[in-house]
N, C-alpha and C positions, 0 to 999 in steps of 0.2 A: 777690400784691401786695407791692410794695417801697416803703419809706418813706425819703425823703431828709429828714434832720433837720438844720436849720440853727440855730445858736445865735449870735445877733448882739448886739453892744453898739451902742447907738444914743444919739445926742445928745438926741434928742427923739422920742418915740413918734409923735406926730401928724405930724411931718415925714416920718418913716419910713413911716407908714401911707399918707400921700398919695402918696409915690413908689411904694410897693408897688401901689397902686391903678392906676397907669399901666401896669403889666404890661410893663416894658421887655424881658423875656426871652421873652414869648409863651408863657405857661404852658400854656394848652390846646393850642395848636398844637404844642408840644413834648412832649405826652403826659401832662401832669399831669392826674390824675383828680379830685383834691380836695386841699384844704389845711386845716390848723387852725393858728391863731395862739394862742400862749400867752404870758403875762407872769407872772413870779414876783411874788407879792404883796409881797415885800420889796425889789424892785429894779426901779425904773421905767425903767432904762436897758438892760434885757435883754429880748430878744425870742427866743422859740423858735418855729420854724415846722416843722411836719411836713407834708410833701407826699407824696401817694400816686401811684405810677406802676405800670404793669403789670409792669415787670421792672427789674432792676438796670442793664442797659445804657441804658435810656431815662432813668433817674434820673441816671446818670453823665454822659450827654450833656447833660442840663439843667444839672447842676452845672458842667460845663465852660463852658457859655455864661455862667453867672453869674460864674465866675472870670475869664473873658477879656473879656466884653463889658459886663457890668453893674457889678460891684464896682469895677473900676479907674476908672470914669467918675464924677466927683463930681456931675455933673448927674443921673445915673441912680440914684445911691446917696448922696444928700446927707447922710443922718443916720448912716451907718455909721461906727463907730469900729473901727479895726484890722481884722484878718482874722477872718472868721467861722469858728467850729468847725463841721465838717460830719461826718455819718455817713450811710452808706447801709445801711439795716437791712432784714433779712428777718424777717417774723413767724414765730416758732417755735411759739407757742401763744397761744390766746385763749380766755377763758371768761367768759360773762356770768352774773351772779347776779340 
């Protein structure tokens, strides 16, 4: 499993969440298996999104769609401020207690 982590600055979380709900990039059709949305407790303008994919190539292809088709379009990404920080991560170790 591969995780695509996005760190975004947003003008308004509710506006961002509404746009996210419209799924402009076609998450499931492009191979996303699941996602988790995080917000720091001390910064209402930051959103972290972890999205799970089967492999790094699928995560990279999805990220390319975000960079070329979604983020440049203010109608598709109306709350985004600046360029998101991104990382494609491979799980090295996991342990439950």
